[in-house]
FILUM-241134 format. One record per residue (C-alpha): residue number from 1; x, y, z; residue in one letter. Coordinates in nm, 4 decimals. Layout:
// FILUM-241134
rec num:NUM, east:X, north:Y, up:Z, residu:A
...
This chain:
// FILUM-241134
rec num:1, east:0.0000, north:0.0000, up:0.0000, residu:M
rec num:2, east:0.1359, north:0.3437, up:-0.0938, residu:T
rec num:3, east:0.1548, north:0.6502, up:0.1319, residu:S
rec num:4, east:0.2984, north:0.9930, up:0.0525, residu:R
rec num:5, east:0.4693, north:1.1859, up:0.3382, residu:P
rec num:6, east:0.4676, north:1.5614, up:0.3378, residu:R
rec num:7, east:0.8157, north:1.5750, up:0.1807, residu:D
rec num:8, east:0.6787, north:1.4035, up:-0.1301, residu:G
rec num:9, east:0.8672, north:1.0688, up:-0.0882, residu:A
rec num:10, east:0.6707, north:0.7503, up:-0.1568, residu:I
rec num:11, east:0.6955, north:0.4598, up:0.0876, residu:T
rec num:12, east:0.5317, north:0.1158, up:0.0884, residu:E
rec num:13, east:0.3500, north:-0.0331, up:0.3859, residu:R
rec num:14, east:0.1797, north:-0.3763, up:0.3660, residu:P
rec num:15, east:-0.1868, north:-0.3978, up:0.4500, residu:V
rec num:16, east:-0.2250, north:-0.5285, up:0.8043, residu:G
rec num:17, east:0.1152, north:-0.4068, up:0.9187, residu:A
rec num:18, east:0.1272, north:-0.1972, up:1.2376, residu:P
rec num:19, east:0.0202, north:0.1519, up:1.1521, residu:G
rec num:20, east:-0.1221, north:0.0541, up:0.8141, residu:A
rec num:21, east:-0.4625, north:0.1929, up:0.7216, residu:P
rec num:22, east:-0.7605, north:-0.0368, up:0.7860, residu:S
rec num:23, east:-0.9268, north:-0.2249, up:0.5022, residu:E
rec num:24, east:-1.2189, north:0.0156, up:0.5057, residu:G
rec num:25, east:-1.5632, north:0.0310, up:0.6639, residu:P
rec num:26, east:-1.7207, north:-0.3115, up:0.6963, residu:G
rec num:27, east:-1.4139, north:-0.4980, up:0.5688, residu:E
rec num:28, east:-1.2309, north:-0.7567, up:0.7777, residu:A
rec num:29, east:-0.8794, north:-0.8889, up:0.7380, residu:A
rec num:30, east:-0.8551, north:-1.2619, up:0.6559, residu:P
rec num:31, east:-0.7408, north:-1.5036, up:0.9237, residu:T
rec num:32, east:-0.3730, north:-1.5745, up:0.8688, residu:L
rec num:33, east:-0.2862, north:-1.8023, up:1.1627, residu:E
rec num:34, east:-0.4230, north:-2.1528, up:1.2264, residu:F
rec num:35, east:-0.3464, north:-2.4101, up:1.4945, residu:A
rec num:36, east:-0.2891, north:-2.6803, up:1.2317, residu:A
rec num:37, east:-0.3165, north:-2.6906, up:0.8529, residu:G
rec num:38, east:-0.5460, north:-2.4490, up:0.6753, residu:T
rec num:39, east:-0.9168, north:-2.5416, up:0.6731, residu:P
rec num:40, east:-0.9044, north:-2.5106, up:0.2923, residu:Y
rec num:41, east:-0.6443, north:-2.7847, up:0.2577, residu:D
rec num:42, east:-0.8197, north:-2.9994, up:0.5178, residu:D
rec num:43, east:-1.1362, north:-2.9859, up:0.3054, residu:Y
rec num:44, east:-0.9978, north:-2.9922, up:-0.0511, residu:V
rec num:45, east:-0.6901, north:-3.2020, up:0.0329, residu:E
rec num:46, east:-0.4964, north:-2.9855, up:-0.2107, residu:A
rec num:47, east:-0.1599, north:-3.1115, up:-0.0871, residu:E
rec num:48, east:-0.2675, north:-3.4693, up:-0.1625, residu:T
rec num:49, east:-0.4045, north:-3.3743, up:-0.5041, residu:L
rec num:50, east:-0.0871, north:-3.1952, up:-0.6045, residu:H
rec num:51, east:0.1163, north:-3.4928, up:-0.4919, residu:G
rec num:52, east:-0.0580, north:-3.7315, up:-0.7321, residu:L
rec num:53, east:0.1238, north:-3.6243, up:-1.0480, residu:Q
rec num:54, east:0.3984, north:-3.8818, up:-1.0963, residu:H
rec num:55, east:0.5391, north:-3.8477, up:-1.4467, residu:T
rec num:56, east:0.7373, north:-4.1297, up:-1.6045, residu:I
rec num:57, east:0.9684, north:-3.9134, up:-1.8156, residu:T
rec num:58, east:1.1369, north:-3.5760, up:-1.7949, residu:D
rec num:59, east:0.9544, north:-3.4538, up:-2.1056, residu:V
rec num:60, east:0.7799, north:-3.1275, up:-2.0057, residu:P
rec num:61, east:0.4676, north:-3.2047, up:-2.2090, residu:E
rec num:62, east:0.3911, north:-3.5190, up:-2.0103, residu:E
rec num:63, east:0.2752, north:-3.3286, up:-1.7006, residu:L
rec num:64, east:-0.0079, north:-3.1320, up:-1.8690, residu:P
rec num:65, east:-0.1136, north:-3.4553, up:-2.0423, residu:F
rec num:66, east:-0.1306, north:-3.6319, up:-1.7054, residu:L
rec num:67, east:-0.3052, north:-3.3455, up:-1.5242, residu:V
rec num:68, east:-0.5722, north:-3.3128, up:-1.7953, residu:T
rec num:69, east:-0.6354, north:-3.6872, up:-1.7808, residu:T
rec num:70, east:-0.6696, north:-3.6771, up:-1.4018, residu:Q
rec num:71, east:-0.9130, north:-3.3846, up:-1.4201, residu:V
rec num:72, east:-1.1281, north:-3.5858, up:-1.6593, residu:M
rec num:73, east:-1.1215, north:-3.8855, up:-1.4251, residu:E
rec num:74, east:-1.2489, north:-3.6677, up:-1.1396, residu:L
rec num:75, east:-1.5345, north:-3.5475, up:-1.3578, residu:Y
rec num:76, east:-1.6160, north:-3.9061, up:-1.4624, residu:F
rec num:77, east:-1.6558, north:-3.9987, up:-1.0955, residu:G
rec num:78, east:-1.8739, north:-3.6941, up:-1.0306, residu:L
rec num:79, east:-2.0972, north:-3.7688, up:-1.3293, residu:V
rec num:80, east:-2.1395, north:-4.1318, up:-1.2239, residu:R
rec num:81, east:-2.2501, north:-4.0226, up:-0.8768, residu:T
rec num:82, east:-2.4990, north:-3.7740, up:-1.0213, residu:E
rec num:83, east:-2.6421, north:-4.0196, up:-1.2745, residu:W
rec num:84, east:-2.6933, north:-4.2776, up:-1.0017, residu:R
rec num:85, east:-2.8763, north:-4.0157, up:-0.7978, residu:L
rec num:86, east:-3.0914, north:-3.9252, up:-1.0987, residu:A
rec num:87, east:-3.1669, north:-4.2936, up:-1.1491, residu:Q
rec num:88, east:-3.2875, north:-4.3335, up:-0.7917, residu:R
rec num:89, east:-3.5100, north:-4.0284, up:-0.8322, residu:L
rec num:90, east:-3.6534, north:-4.1652, up:-1.1572, residu:L
rec num:91, east:-3.7237, north:-4.4977, up:-0.9899, residu:D
rec num:92, east:-3.9178, north:-4.3044, up:-0.7228, residu:D
rec num:93, east:-4.1089, north:-4.1083, up:-0.9915, residu:D
rec num:94, east:-3.9412, north:-3.7839, up:-0.8858, residu:E
rec num:95, east:-3.9153, north:-3.6748, up:-1.2476, residu:I
rec num:96, east:-3.8546, north:-3.3017, up:-1.2056, residu:A
rec num:97, east:-3.5892, north:-3.3610, up:-0.9415, residu:E
rec num:98, east:-3.4133, north:-3.6196, up:-1.1590, residu:A
rec num:99, east:-3.4218, north:-3.3827, up:-1.4555, residu:T
rec num:100, east:-3.2565, north:-3.1105, up:-1.2480, residu:A
rec num:101, east:-2.9734, north:-3.3483, up:-1.1550, residu:V
rec num:102, east:-2.9264, north:-3.4536, up:-1.5182, residu:L
rec num:103, east:-2.9191, north:-3.0885, up:-1.6241, residu:A
rec num:104, east:-2.6296, north:-3.0336, up:-1.3826, residu:R
rec num:105, east:-2.4320, north:-3.3070, up:-1.5546, residu:T
rec num:106, east:-2.4817, north:-3.1352, up:-1.8909, residu:V
rec num:107, east:-2.2752, north:-2.8502, up:-1.7397, residu:R
rec num:108, east:-2.0113, north:-3.0959, up:-1.6223, residu:Y
rec num:109, east:-1.9734, north:-3.2208, up:-1.9783, residu:F
rec num:110, east:-1.9242, north:-2.8658, up:-2.0981, residu:E
rec num:111, east:-1.6246, north:-2.8497, up:-1.8637, residu:A
rec num:112, east:-1.5083, north:-3.1953, up:-1.9719, residu:L
rec num:113, east:-1.5273, north:-3.0975, up:-2.3372, residu:N
rec num:114, east:-1.3317, north:-2.7789, up:-2.2699, residu:A
rec num:115, east:-1.0576, north:-2.9911, up:-2.1124, residu:S
rec num:116, east:-0.9591, north:-3.1216, up:-2.4547, residu:W
rec num:117, east:-0.8511, north:-2.7689, up:-2.5511, residu:A
rec num:118, east:-0.5722, north:-2.7997, up:-2.2945, residu:A
rec num:119, east:-0.4145, north:-3.0663, up:-2.5170, residu:L
rec num:120, east:-0.4738, north:-2.9041, up:-2.8556, residu:S
rec num:121, east:-0.1047, north:-2.8089, up:-2.8753, residu:W
rec num:122, east:0.0065, north:-3.1736, up:-2.8447, residu:L
rec num:123, east:0.1642, north:-3.2485, up:-3.1833, residu:T
rec num:124, east:0.2816, north:-3.5982, up:-3.2858, residu:P
rec num:125, east:0.6467, north:-3.5032, up:-3.2242, residu:V
rec num:126, east:0.5785, north:-3.3853, up:-2.8683, residu:R
rec num:127, east:0.3471, north:-3.6796, up:-2.7896, residu:F
rec num:128, east:0.5966, north:-3.9294, up:-2.9287, residu:N
rec num:129, east:0.8555, north:-3.7850, up:-2.6897, residu:A
rec num:130, east:0.6837, north:-3.9606, up:-2.3976, residu:F
rec num:131, east:0.4206, north:-4.1902, up:-2.5528, residu:R
rec num:132, east:0.6412, north:-4.4995, up:-2.5624, residu:E
rec num:133, east:0.7068, north:-4.4665, up:-2.1885, residu:A
rec num:134, east:0.3318, north:-4.5053, up:-2.1242, residu:L
rec num:135, east:0.3561, north:-4.8682, up:-2.2347, residu:G
rec num:136, east:0.0111, north:-5.0223, up:-2.2691, residu:E
rec num:137, east:-0.1613, north:-4.7517, up:-2.0629, residu:A
rec num:138, east:-0.4642, north:-4.6145, up:-2.2487, residu:S
rec num:139, east:-0.7722, north:-4.4097, up:-2.1747, residu:G
rec num:140, east:-0.9632, north:-4.7084, up:-2.3142, residu:F
rec num:141, east:-0.8849, north:-4.8756, up:-1.9789, residu:Q
rec num:142, east:-1.0608, north:-4.6124, up:-1.7651, residu:S
rec num:143, east:-1.2979, north:-4.8032, up:-1.5373, residu:A
rec num:144, east:-1.4854, north:-4.4876, up:-1.4417, residu:M
rec num:145, east:-1.5478, north:-4.3960, up:-1.8045, residu:Y
rec num:146, east:-1.6708, north:-4.7530, up:-1.8614, residu:R
rec num:147, east:-1.9217, north:-4.6957, up:-1.5800, residu:H
rec num:148, east:-2.0576, north:-4.3968, up:-1.7714, residu:L
rec num:149, east:-2.0935, north:-4.5992, up:-2.0907, residu:E
rec num:150, east:-2.2764, north:-4.8753, up:-1.9018, residu:F
rec num:151, east:-2.5099, north:-4.6227, up:-1.7387, residu:L
rec num:152, east:-2.5938, north:-4.4900, up:-2.0854, residu:L
rec num:153, east:-2.6854, north:-4.8409, up:-2.2025, residu:G
rec num:154, east:-2.3657, north:-4.9153, up:-2.3949, residu:N
rec num:155, east:-2.3075, north:-5.2511, up:-2.2252, residu:K
rec num:156, east:-2.0334, north:-5.4994, up:-2.3172, residu:S
rec num:157, east:-1.9031, north:-5.7768, up:-2.0925, residu:E
rec num:158, east:-1.5658, north:-5.8061, up:-2.2744, residu:P
rec num:159, east:-1.4898, north:-5.4443, up:-2.1850, residu:L
rec num:160, east:-1.4876, north:-5.5373, up:-1.8152, residu:T
rec num:161, east:-1.2057, north:-5.7895, up:-1.8645, residu:R
rec num:162, east:-0.9091, north:-5.5491, up:-1.8518, residu:P
rec num:163, east:-0.9977, north:-5.4963, up:-1.4833, residu:H
rec num:164, east:-1.0121, north:-5.8602, up:-1.3694, residu:R
rec num:165, east:-0.6865, north:-5.8256, up:-1.1739, residu:R
rec num:166, east:-0.8345, north:-5.5376, up:-0.9729, residu:S
rec num:167, east:-1.1023, north:-5.7285, up:-0.7779, residu:P
rec num:168, east:-1.2918, north:-5.4320, up:-0.6311, residu:A
rec num:169, east:-1.2980, north:-5.2390, up:-0.9594, residu:V
rec num:170, east:-1.3964, north:-5.5503, up:-1.1546, residu:Y
rec num:171, east:-1.6785, north:-5.6362, up:-0.9137, residu:A
rec num:172, east:-1.8176, north:-5.2829, up:-0.9436, residu:E
rec num:173, east:-1.8093, north:-5.2991, up:-1.3222, residu:L
rec num:174, east:-1.9840, north:-5.6364, up:-1.3297, residu:L
rec num:175, east:-2.2521, north:-5.4991, up:-1.0990, residu:A
rec num:176, east:-2.2979, north:-5.2006, up:-1.3316, residu:A
rec num:177, east:-2.3137, north:-5.4343, up:-1.6327, residu:L
rec num:178, east:-2.5971, north:-5.6348, up:-1.4760, residu:R
rec num:179, east:-2.7879, north:-5.3405, up:-1.3304, residu:A
rec num:180, east:-3.0459, north:-5.1294, up:-1.5153, residu:P
rec num:181, east:-2.8946, north:-4.8377, up:-1.7021, residu:S
rec num:182, east:-3.0030, north:-4.4775, up:-1.6619, residu:L
rec num:183, east:-3.2011, north:-4.5114, up:-1.9845, residu:Y
rec num:184, east:-3.3669, north:-4.8290, up:-1.8499, residu:D
rec num:185, east:-3.4926, north:-4.6224, up:-1.5574, residu:S
rec num:186, east:-3.6223, north:-4.3582, up:-1.8008, residu:V
rec num:187, east:-3.8079, north:-4.6231, up:-2.0023, residu:L
rec num:188, east:-3.9552, north:-4.7668, up:-1.6826, residu:D
rec num:189, east:-4.0963, north:-4.4207, up:-1.6109, residu:V
rec num:190, east:-4.2586, north:-4.4187, up:-1.9551, residu:L
rec num:191, east:-4.4043, north:-4.7643, up:-1.8924, residu:A
rec num:192, east:-4.5561, north:-4.6498, up:-1.5618, residu:R
rec num:193, east:-4.7076, north:-4.3543, up:-1.7465, residu:R
rec num:194, east:-4.8907, north:-4.5868, up:-1.9843, residu:G
rec num:195, east:-4.6561, north:-4.5969, up:-2.2837, residu:F
rec num:196, east:-4.6077, north:-4.9328, up:-2.4571, residu:A
rec num:197, east:-4.2407, north:-4.9853, up:-2.3764, residu:V
rec num:198, east:-4.1037, north:-5.3369, up:-2.4408, residu:P
rec num:199, east:-4.0384, north:-5.5458, up:-2.1327, residu:E
rec num:200, east:-3.7817, north:-5.8145, up:-2.0631, residu:G
rec num:201, east:-3.4758, north:-5.6275, up:-2.1906, residu:R
rec num:202, east:-3.1413, north:-5.8041, up:-2.1464, residu:D
rec num:203, east:-2.9743, north:-5.5647, up:-1.9034, residu:L
rec num:204, east:-2.6257, north:-5.6950, up:-1.9813, residu:T
rec num:205, east:-2.6516, north:-5.6363, up:-2.3575, residu:A
rec num:206, east:-2.5999, north:-5.3165, up:-2.5506, residu:E
rec num:207, east:-2.9254, north:-5.1255, up:-2.5847, residu:Y
rec num:208, east:-3.1117, north:-5.1831, up:-2.9122, residu:V
rec num:209, east:-3.3480, north:-4.9082, up:-3.0361, residu:P
rec num:210, east:-3.7186, north:-4.9891, up:-3.0294, residu:S
rec num:211, east:-3.9966, north:-4.8563, up:-3.2569, residu:P
rec num:212, east:-4.2282, north:-4.8577, up:-2.9543, residu:A
rec num:213, east:-3.9926, north:-4.6344, up:-2.7565, residu:V
rec num:214, east:-3.9594, north:-4.4030, up:-3.0551, residu:E
rec num:215, east:-4.3397, north:-4.3825, up:-3.0727, residu:A
rec num:216, east:-4.3518, north:-4.2879, up:-2.7040, residu:A
rec num:217, east:-4.1127, north:-3.9969, up:-2.7575, residu:W
rec num:218, east:-4.3048, north:-3.8903, up:-3.0694, residu:V
rec num:219, east:-4.6231, north:-3.8733, up:-2.8604, residu:T
rec num:220, east:-4.4514, north:-3.6766, up:-2.5849, residu:I
rec num:221, east:-4.3108, north:-3.4229, up:-2.8324, residu:Y
rec num:222, east:-4.6339, north:-3.3997, up:-3.0330, residu:S
rec num:223, east:-4.8864, north:-3.3775, up:-2.7517, residu:E
rec num:224, east:-4.6944, north:-3.2088, up:-2.4711, residu:R
rec num:225, east:-4.5068, north:-2.8825, up:-2.4336, residu:A
rec num:226, east:-4.2345, north:-2.7099, up:-2.2295, residu:P
rec num:227, east:-4.3234, north:-2.7333, up:-1.8626, residu:G
rec num:228, east:-4.4490, north:-3.0901, up:-1.8877, residu:D
rec num:229, east:-4.2121, north:-3.3081, up:-1.6860, residu:E
rec num:230, east:-4.1721, north:-3.5788, up:-1.9518, residu:L
rec num:231, east:-4.1085, north:-3.3184, up:-2.2227, residu:W
rec num:232, east:-3.8472, north:-3.1514, up:-2.0006, residu:E
rec num:233, east:-3.6873, north:-3.4886, up:-1.9263, residu:L
rec num:234, east:-3.6688, north:-3.5659, up:-2.2993, residu:A
rec num:235, east:-3.4976, north:-3.2362, up:-2.3793, residu:E
rec num:236, east:-3.2504, north:-3.2702, up:-2.0937, residu:T
rec num:237, east:-3.1605, north:-3.6230, up:-2.2050, residu:L
rec num:238, east:-3.1109, north:-3.4895, up:-2.5577, residu:T
rec num:239, east:-2.8801, north:-3.2174, up:-2.4244, residu:D
rec num:240, east:-2.6862, north:-3.4813, up:-2.2353, residu:L
rec num:241, east:-2.6610, north:-3.7075, up:-2.5399, residu:S
rec num:242, east:-2.5336, north:-3.4171, up:-2.7485, residu:E
rec num:243, east:-2.2678, north:-3.3151, up:-2.4949, residu:R
rec num:244, east:-2.1552, north:-3.6758, up:-2.4543, residu:F
rec num:245, east:-2.1215, north:-3.7079, up:-2.8308, residu:S
rec num:246, east:-1.9245, north:-3.3831, up:-2.8274, residu:D
rec num:247, east:-1.6846, north:-3.5413, up:-2.5772, residu:W
rec num:248, east:-1.6394, north:-3.8451, up:-2.7996, residu:R
rec num:249, east:-1.5792, north:-3.6237, up:-3.1025, residu:Y
rec num:250, east:-1.3238, north:-3.4071, up:-2.9220, residu:R
rec num:251, east:-1.1484, north:-3.7227, up:-2.8018, residu:H
rec num:252, east:-1.1333, north:-3.8464, up:-3.1610, residu:L
rec num:253, east:-0.9925, north:-3.5163, up:-3.2862, residu:M
rec num:254, east:-0.7366, north:-3.4966, up:-3.0040, residu:A
rec num:255, east:-0.6117, north:-3.8429, up:-3.0997, residu:V
rec num:256, east:-0.5973, north:-3.7520, up:-3.4689, residu:R
rec num:257, east:-0.3971, north:-3.4367, up:-3.3909, residu:R
rec num:258, east:-0.1492, north:-3.6054, up:-3.1581, residu:S
rec num:259, east:-0.0946, north:-3.9445, up:-3.3246, residu:M
rec num:260, east:-0.2848, north:-3.9641, up:-3.6515, residu:G
rec num:261, east:-0.4142, north:-4.3136, up:-3.7342, residu:A
rec num:262, east:-0.1563, north:-4.5064, up:-3.5315, residu:K
rec num:263, east:-0.2640, north:-4.8105, up:-3.3291, residu:M
rec num:264, east:-0.3833, north:-4.7163, up:-2.9796, residu:G
rec num:265, east:-0.1356, north:-4.7759, up:-2.6968, residu:S
rec num:266, east:-0.3793, north:-5.0163, up:-2.5299, residu:G
rec num:267, east:-0.4112, north:-5.2291, up:-2.8428, residu:G
rec num:268, east:-0.7305, north:-5.0678, up:-2.9779, residu:S
rec num:269, east:-0.7636, north:-4.9461, up:-3.3353, residu:G
rec num:270, east:-0.7086, north:-4.5883, up:-3.2220, residu:G
rec num:271, east:-0.8992, north:-4.3526, up:-3.4511, residu:V
rec num:272, east:-1.1037, north:-4.6386, up:-3.6014, residu:G
rec num:273, east:-1.2243, north:-4.7492, up:-3.2585, residu:W
rec num:274, east:-1.3204, north:-4.3956, up:-3.1631, residu:L
rec num:275, east:-1.5064, north:-4.3410, up:-3.4914, residu:Q
rec num:276, east:-1.7147, north:-4.6531, up:-3.4316, residu:R
rec num:277, east:-1.7888, north:-4.5376, up:-3.0781, residu:S
rec num:278, east:-1.8927, north:-4.1939, up:-3.2034, residu:L
rec num:279, east:-2.1373, north:-4.3509, up:-3.4498, residu:S
rec num:280, east:-2.3473, north:-4.5022, up:-3.1671, residu:R
rec num:281, east:-2.6187, north:-4.2613, up:-3.0548, residu:D
rec num:282, east:-2.6939, north:-4.2211, up:-2.6869, residu:V
rec num:283, east:-3.0711, north:-4.2453, up:-2.6187, residu:F
rec num:284, east:-3.1217, north:-4.3223, up:-2.9912, residu:P
rec num:285, east:-3.5011, north:-4.2916, up:-3.0103, residu:E
rec num:286, east:-3.4863, north:-3.9331, up:-2.8888, residu:L
rec num:287, east:-3.3023, north:-3.8573, up:-3.2133, residu:W
rec num:288, east:-3.5037, north:-4.0745, up:-3.4502, residu:S
rec num:289, east:-3.8309, north:-3.9393, up:-3.3078, residu:A
rec num:290, east:-3.7388, north:-3.5978, up:-3.4404, residu:R
rec num:291, east:-3.7674, north:-3.7272, up:-3.7949, residu:T
rec num:292, east:-4.1184, north:-3.8544, up:-3.7278, residu:V
rec num:293, east:-4.2590, north:-3.5552, up:-3.5402, residu:V
């Protein structure tokens, strides 16, 4: 803080130092002394978080690659928790409350999608500088991302197998494979509301679009309007499907920019695998119904 004595010289005095002016009417100085660690670190565990970045190489570009990946993993865990909450609310016919939770996760995907921009500078030369050191490690192996795919109805038992040597993770994935997906819970809501939704779906198989489900969404869009809870649910699910597809697309483009059409480090087809994944619609009848309406 600057003060000017009568002789015109300028001196500096820190705010809060003896004799320094107060912060102003109604302002209070922050607490600067604590008996132990700061309450912020106790809550956020920032020291622990910042200690989790263990790079394999000395290549400077590896750290931002690792940090961005870890940020995405945290968001995957948050989204899974929120979708499970939304599912419980749907099962209890709390449609508006479930829709509000799902709408929150649309915002999370906006942040997830923006995360890819942090790696847009990663050229093949810079990625190759540390890629070999990653060995067989691949985002394809993310158990938390697999949970999201299963919750969306994209089920596949073989995709649980990379985790068989991690018993707790594997057991959770098998449970998610066998449990109803988020979309199953949505369709159960439609069935309870009188729509002719097919019964007896194989919960462990990838979801297959149904003409009857498409007809239900056509009716909802044709006969209802904004403010109706099923109409609002449909639009929020469509937003979510779009943002999730955006994430897949940005993943595809990030891979193309950093490694072209090379084989994926985890043995997948790289770009080819991602293109096939991108071609599968999430909540497919919500998209096909638009052609019919």
